[in-house]
C-alpha positions in Angstrom: 5.5 -16.8 6.8 7.0 -13.8 5.1 10.6 -13.4 4.4 11.0 -10.6 7.1 10.6 -13.3 9.6 13.5 -15.2 8.2 16.4 -16.5 10.1 20.2 -16.1 9.3 21.8 -18.7 7.2 18.4 -20.6 6.5 17.1 -21.4 3.3 13.5 -20.3 2.0 11.3 -21.1 -1.2 9.3 -18.2 -2.7 5.5 -19.1 -2.5 4.0 -15.6 -3.3 5.1 -12.1 -4.1 2.5 -9.4 -3.2 4.0 -6.3 -4.2 2.9 -3.6 -6.6 3.5 -4.9 -10.4 6.5 -2.5 -11.0 8.3 -3.9 -7.9 7.4 -7.3 -8.8 8.5 -7.3 -12.3 11.9 -5.6 -11.1 12.5 -8.5 -8.7 11.6 -11.0 -11.4 14.1 -9.6 -13.8 16.7 -9.9 -11.1 15.6 -13.8 -10.7 13.1 -13.7 -7.7 10.5 -15.7 -8.9 8.0 -18.2 -7.4 9.8 -21.5 -6.4 13.0 -19.5 -6.3 15.4 -20.5 -3.3 16.5 -17.3 -1.2 19.1 -17.6 1.7 19.1 -15.1 4.3 22.7 -13.9 4.9 22.2 -10.9 7.7 19.5 -8.7 8.9 19.2 -5.4 10.7 16.4 -4.1 12.5 12.7 -4.9 11.8 13.0 -6.7 8.3 15.7 -5.3 6.5 17.9 -7.9 5.0 20.6 -9.2 2.6 19.7 -12.3 1.0 21.2 -14.4 -1.7 19.2 -15.9 -4.9 20.4 -17.3 -8.2 24.1 -16.4 -7.1 24.0 -12.8 -6.4 23.4 -11.0 -2.9 20.8 -8.1 -2.7 19.5 -5.7 0.1 15.8 -5.7 0.5 13.8 -3.3 2.7 11.1 -4.0 5.2 8.3 -2.9 2.9 9.4 -5.4 0.4 10.4 -8.5 2.7 7.2 -8.4 4.5 5.5 -8.9 1.3 7.2 -12.0 0.2 5.5 -15.3 1.3 8.0 -17.9 1.8 8.3 -21.5 3.3 11.5 -23.0 4.8 13.7 -25.5 2.8 14.2 -28.6 4.8 17.7 -30.1 4.2 18.3 -33.3 3.0 19.4 -36.0 5.5 
């Protein structure tokens, strides 16, 4: 699934970032890399969302979130 399909208050693990190299490098500099955990804090409309990773919150637009492949992180029981 892609990040734009994420649900508020759920955590996901980044599997692949399929963005232009400039944007991908910028996200990597902020700490968003493969295997990084991302929590969806809020969403508006068609994929614009607030996410938290590595202790900081960021707003990402639809053109970014739809290009980030994730898988849901299951909680330990």
